[in-house]
N, C-alpha and C positions, 0 to 999 in steps of 0.2 A: 410497497411501500406501509407505512402505517400511518394511515390518514385519521387517526385519533390523536397523534401524537399534539400537546400544547407546547408550543415555542417560550422560552424564557429570554424575554429582552434584553440584552446587554448593556443599554442605558432605557430608564423611567420616562424620558422624554420621548413625545409625542406617541404615546401606549393610551388605551383606554380600558375603561371595565364594562364596555360593548362586548358582547359574544355574539359568537356567529351563529344566527337561527336564532336567535332570543325572541324575536317578533313573530315567528311564525306561526303558520296555525297550517293542522294536519286534514285535509280534503282526499276524502277518496285516494288513500294509501300514499300520498303522497305529504313532504313538507316543505309548505312555500311560504315565502316570503310576500306579503302582502304591506301595499300596494303594489309592488314590483311587479310578482306576478299574473296579477290580475288584469292589470292595467296594459303588460304589456299584451297578455293574451288576447285583449278586446281588441285593442289598437290595431293587431295582425289581423283578427277576424274581419274588422270591418274596412280597414285598407284593401282584404281581397274581394270584398263585397261589392267595392264602390267599384274597381277594377273590371270587373267581373260584368257591373251591370252596366257602367258606363266607359267602356273600354279606350273610345278615342277620347274622350274628353281627360282622363285621366293620365293616357300616355303625352296630351298636350300641357297637360298642367305640371306633369312631373316632369318633364324634357325640357319644360321652360323654365323650371325653377333648377335643374342642374345647370342648364346654360347661363343662366342668370348667376347663377354660386361661380360658375367658370371663369365665364370673362369678367365679372366685377372684383372678384377676389383671387386672382390668378395672382397675384404681387403676392397676397398673403399665404398659398398653398406651396410657392416656391421659398420664401423666406423664412418660412416652417421647416421644410426639407433640409434646407442647407442649414440652418439651427441644429436638428436634430441630429446629422451627420458629426457636425462640430460637438456635441454634447458627447453623443457615445464615443468619439475616438478620444476624447478628456475624460471620460472613465475608466479610457485603457490605461493613459499616462498617468494619471495624477494618485496622488497615496490614496485617495479613497477603491482603487482597484483593487487593493490588499484584504477589502472587507468580506466577509464570507457571509451569503444567505444561507438564516439559521445561525448565527455564530462562531465564532471560533470552532467549535468542536464537531460543527455538522460536517455529518457524510451525503455523499450523493449518493440519491435512489436507485440511478441508472448507470450502467456504464458509458463512457464517450458514446461511445458505437449507437447504441441503441439511445442515447439520449439526441444528437444530434440527428437521426434519422428521424425520430418524432418529429422538432420542432423544424426541417426541414420539409417533411411531408405535408405538416399543418400550414407552414406558410406560404409555401407558391411552389409544390411541386407540379400541380396540375397546370399549374400557367406556362410553367417550363415546355411540358407537351403539348400544350395548344398554341403558342406565341412563339416558339424556339425555331419555327421556321416561317412560319408566317408573319412575324415581323421585319425581321432582316429582308424578305423580299416585297413587302408592301414597302421599306424606307428605300430600296434598290433601286423601284421600278417606280416611284411617285406614283402609289395606287391611292394614297391623302398624305399628299406634303412628303418634302425631303429634309431631313437634320441640317439646318442653319441654311437652308439653301442650296445643300449640294446639288451635282446635275446629275441627273437621274441615268442609270445602266451606263457609269464609268469607275475608272479606278477610288476616283475620290468620292464617289456616291456611295462603291462598298465599303469604305474606310467608315463614311460617316452612317451608312445603315449598322455595321457592327459595331463602332462608339454608340451610338445611342440607344440601340437594343440594350445593351450593358447596362447606360447608365438608367433604363428602367427597371431594371432586374438585377443590379448593383447593391453601393453603399443605402440608398435613399431609403429604399422599401425596407431595408433591414433595420438601418435606425430606427424610422417610427415604430417597429416592430420592437426593437431594442425599448425604447422608452415605457412603452407600457409594461413590457415584462418585467423590467428592474422596478420599477414602478412598484406593481403589484407584487415580486417576487419581494421586495425588500419589508415593505410594510407589513406582510404577510408572516414574514418569518422571522424577519427581527422585531417588530414590533408587536406582533402577535396579533395583529387586526385581522379582519373577518378578507376572506379571498374572494372582494368585490371589487370594481372600478372603482368607487366611492372612497377606499379606502386610503385610495393614493393621496386624496385631498387632505385630508387629515393634519398634516401643519400648515395649511392654510385656512380652514373651514371650522377647526377642532369640533367639538361634538355635536355642530349642527351637523354634518358629512350625514349621520346617522335619521337625520328629519329628511323632509320635502326637496331639497337641494339634492340630497344624495339619491333618492329615489328619482329624480330627475334624467342625472346622469348617469343611473344604472338600465333604466327604461330604453333612453338613447342606444345604449351601447346592445342592448338586448336586439332592439328593430334594427339596426345594422347590422349586426349579424346573420342573423333570421334571414333578414332580406339579401345579403350577400350571399350567403351559402347557398339560398335555394334561386337566386339566380344562378349562380354557378353551375348548379347541380343540372339545371334546367337546358341551359346553353351545352355543358358539360354533354348530356344525353343526348343532343342533336350532333357534335363530333364524331359519338360513338356510334351512333344509327346513320352517320355515312360513313365512319369506317367499315362498318359491316356490309353498306352498301356497298361500298368499293371494292371490298374482297372478295365477298360472297353474295352479293345480287340481293340481298335481304332488303326491301323496300322500305326506303327512308319515309317514313308516314311518321304523322303524330301518335299514332297508336304503339309503332316501335318506338318511339323516344320515350313513351309513358311506361312503355314495359321495361324500357333502362334503368330510368327511374324507381320503377319499383322493386326489380331487383338488388340496385344498389342501396334503397332503404331499406330490405329486408336483411340484408347482411350486416347494414351500418347497425341496426336494433341489434341485429342478435352481438354485433362485438360490443355495443355500446352500455350489455346487459352484462359483460362479461368483465365491466371495468378497464382502468386505462393497463395495467398489468396485461390483461387475459383479452385484452381487444387494440387497443390503437397500439399500444407497443408492438406487438408481435405482428402486424400488419405491415407499419412503417419497415420494421425490419427486413420485410419480404418484400416491399417494393422498392426501399433502396437497393435492395441485392439485384433486384429485376432491371433497375434501370440503370445498374454499372452494367451489366452484362449488354445492354441495348449500345448504351454508350458504348462501350471495351469494340463490340461491333463494328459502330458505324465508321469510329475512329481508324481501326487497324484493313478494313475494308474498302474506305475512302480513300485512302493513301495516308497512310502514317507521317510520308515529310510534308504532306500536302496538310494537315492536321496542325502541325507544329507550326508552320506558316503563317496558317489560319489565325492559330491564337495569338501570336506575337502581335497580328494585324489588331485583333480584336484587345489585346490589352494594351497595346500604343494606341489603339484610337480612342479607348475609351480614358488613358489617361489628357490626352489633348485636348479632349473635346469635353470633359466634366466643367472645366469654369462657364466655359462659353453655353453649355448647354445648362446649367445652372443658373445662368443670369436670367432677368424677368423685364431689363429695361432696354429697349431698343430693338425688340426682337424682329427680325423682317420675314420669319418664317412664320407666320401667325398661323396660319393650317396646321402642320405639326406642332407647332407648342399649345395651341389649345386644344387642339384633336385628341392627341397624343398623352405629351409631359404631363400638363396640368389635370387633363382628366385620370392618370396614372396615379397622379399623388392625391386626387380624391378619393379614388378606389382603395389603396393601400393603406388611407386614415382609417374608411369605414371598416376598412378589415382588423385595425390593430386591436379594438377591443376583444375581438376572438381570439387571432394571434398570440397576442400579448401573455393574454391571461392563461393561454395552454402552454406555451413558453413558461411563463413563472410558475406553473403547477410541478413542472419536470426537473427546476432546477434547482431545487432545495442543493445547501452544500458546495456549492458552486462560489468561487470568489467574483466579484464583482468585474476583474479583468478579464477572469478565464471565460465569465459567462459573455462578455461584450466582443471578444474574439472569436468564440464558438458562434452569436448570434450575427455578427457584423461583417469580418472578416472574412471566416471559412465560405460562408454561404455566397460572397462575394467570388471568391476564386472557383467554387464549383460551377456556378451559373456561366465563368467565363470559358471553361472547357466544355460547359454543354452547349453554350452559344456558338463556340470556334468548330465543334465536331458536326451538330444540325444547321444551324445558320446558313453557317458557311459554305457548308457541302452543297445546301441548295443554292446559294450563289454560282457557285461552280458550276451546277450543272446548267443554271442561267444562260452564263458567258459560254459555255458550251453549246447551247442549242438545244440538250439533251430533256427529254420529259415534258410533260403539261406545264411546268411552273416556268419555261421557255415561254409558255405565251402569256405570260402573268399570273398575276394572284387572280382565280377565279373565288370559291368556293373556301373560305377560310379553316374552315373545319377540316378541308383534306388536304390541306399543305403538307401535312407530316408524312401521311401515307404516301403523296405523288412526291415527295423526296426519299421515300424508304423504295418506293416501286423499282427506281433505276437502281438499286444496288440488288447484291443476289441476294438467294432465301427471303426474295419480299414477303411472301405469303407468311413466313415467319416472324418475322420481324414486326409487320401491320400485326399480327395478330397478336404481340408480345407487347405493344403500342397502345392497344385496345386495354388488354387487360390493365397496364400502369393508367390506363385513363382513368377504370374502373376506380380499380384498387384506392387512389390517390384521392378521387372521389368517397369512398366510402372511410378513408380516415380524415378528411376532410370535416364530415357529416357526423362522426365519429367524438372526434374531437369537439367541434363544435357546439355538439349536441351537451358534452359535459360543460362546457363554457357557461352554456346558459343556465345550463342547470344548476353551476355554482352562483350565480348572477340572483337567480330569483327564489333561489332558497336562502338567500340572506349570506351569503359566501362560505358557506359548508362546502365540505367535499366528500361526503358521506350521503348524499340524499339518496333515498329510498329509489329503486329500477325502475318502478313505473313511473316515476320523474324524468327519469334519461330517457324512456321509452320514450315518453310525449313528445318530448321536441326533437327526437330524433324521423317520428312519425309526421309532425307539423311541417317538418324541414321537407321530407317530398311530396306531401301533399299540398303544398304551397305550390312548389315547381309543377306537379301533374297538374292542377287546376286551372293555374295558369295556363300552362302548355295547350291545354285543352279547351279552355275557353276563349284564350286570345291568342293562342300560337305563341311564336319569337316574341312577336310586338308586345305583347304583356308582359314577357320578361324582363324586355327591354326598358319598358314602364318601371319594374319593379326595382333595376339596376340603376334607373334615374335616378328614385328615390334613396336608396343606398348610397350615392355620390353624395345628394344633396346633404345626406347625414353628415358627410366626410366635412363639411364647411362647421359646424358648432364643434365637432370633435377636433379640429384641426386646434383650436382654443385650447379647449382642456388639454391637448399633448402640450401645449405651452406653458400651461401651468404646472403640469405634471414635472418635469423637467426642474421648475423652482420646489418645486415639493420634494423632489426625491436627490436633491441638494443639501436642504433644509434637514433633511432625514440621516444621510448618509454621515454630514459633519458632527452628529450627535455618537458617532460610532469611534470618530478617531481618537 
């Protein structure tokens, strides 16, 4: 991809003379936007220091902020999630769907397969590895509430478990990503604005977007992204270490988990230094191929007829329950509703700057309609197939009294391995699962570093290699230092901080929908 191409807008409305990186300063071989880079770096340093010095106080404060935001603004998260789904579906069917990102003559930089592999790996590949077994089992056994108060360990409970799992990994999260991705892709490629979060608000703020208001928007995006990635890297290291212990008897200690973080970060640094084409693209294609092999194995070995029956159950339960699960008024399943759904919505929103910007970066040349189908509908179908294979297989094992899962959900990080243990070639498939976990984390770290690099360089996509390496190293350092200094509790405090950032960003995303509509109208 030629990253130095200047895009000629079709319409001059909502264009600006501001150039990406025009306010940048050069320091230590880096091309940084001040004050976004400096403020973000100092805020991260201060946060980590305070968390390590006052771990108990930080945990109480951040988890209190998370609980307050979820309990007080549950209605906002739920309404916004529904608005985003409707908005993205409208983008597919309305005349604006024919608008092409980059202009009528723009050509895609990547094949459809590479494009989809990258957006899926960045979006939630690692989450599907972690939760595709644990989540249905949790709902079915009433580990922490059941969806719509379904009776645990019953056929109705099974249907509710599969429907609710799909609800959390289907249209709603991808719509959240789609809003951010479309906004950034359109205003960057069609209006010639810098590839940074603030550009999406140019129709609403005008030239003021390059001032303090825009700085705040970008800084919030950087903090939410780096904290979310560091949390996932740390918690994912725990899952990988648990898998190594389960398979090979490697002791699951802090030292083992930090070693996993070091390996992942080292490979991510190598990948991010190679750039988008030489790093993320190659790793994403490899990972999707490996995921496909594991998926096919579980489908065939776990009973092909049973898979299609489970897929039908998953899809029909999702279709039946999507409206009651989307409701926020008079919910009686408060434990499930707040502990799972609202938590997830805040988490997806906090990840949206990272995933949305990355998807935008690799989507030039696609029409709005093609873009939304690939970002919204296809991942939902793939998630349904994945959940029907892995999650429903785990429920089948519980119902037949087979394996460790029949005794209930213990260590969440081991759920995938406990399910695979009861299938043939368990050591091979479990080893493959560990590889998938690690490579998904590498691609997330890699793509996240590229995104943060773009935001902190004023919207440039060709910042120096040392700058990309800086953010990849920082993600690993945050995860490793917090894990060493405070264990998983420190990481959960960091996660609480990222989720709290989802509250202001929910409002930002709603305004983004208005901005997108105003911008797209100028292209018709």
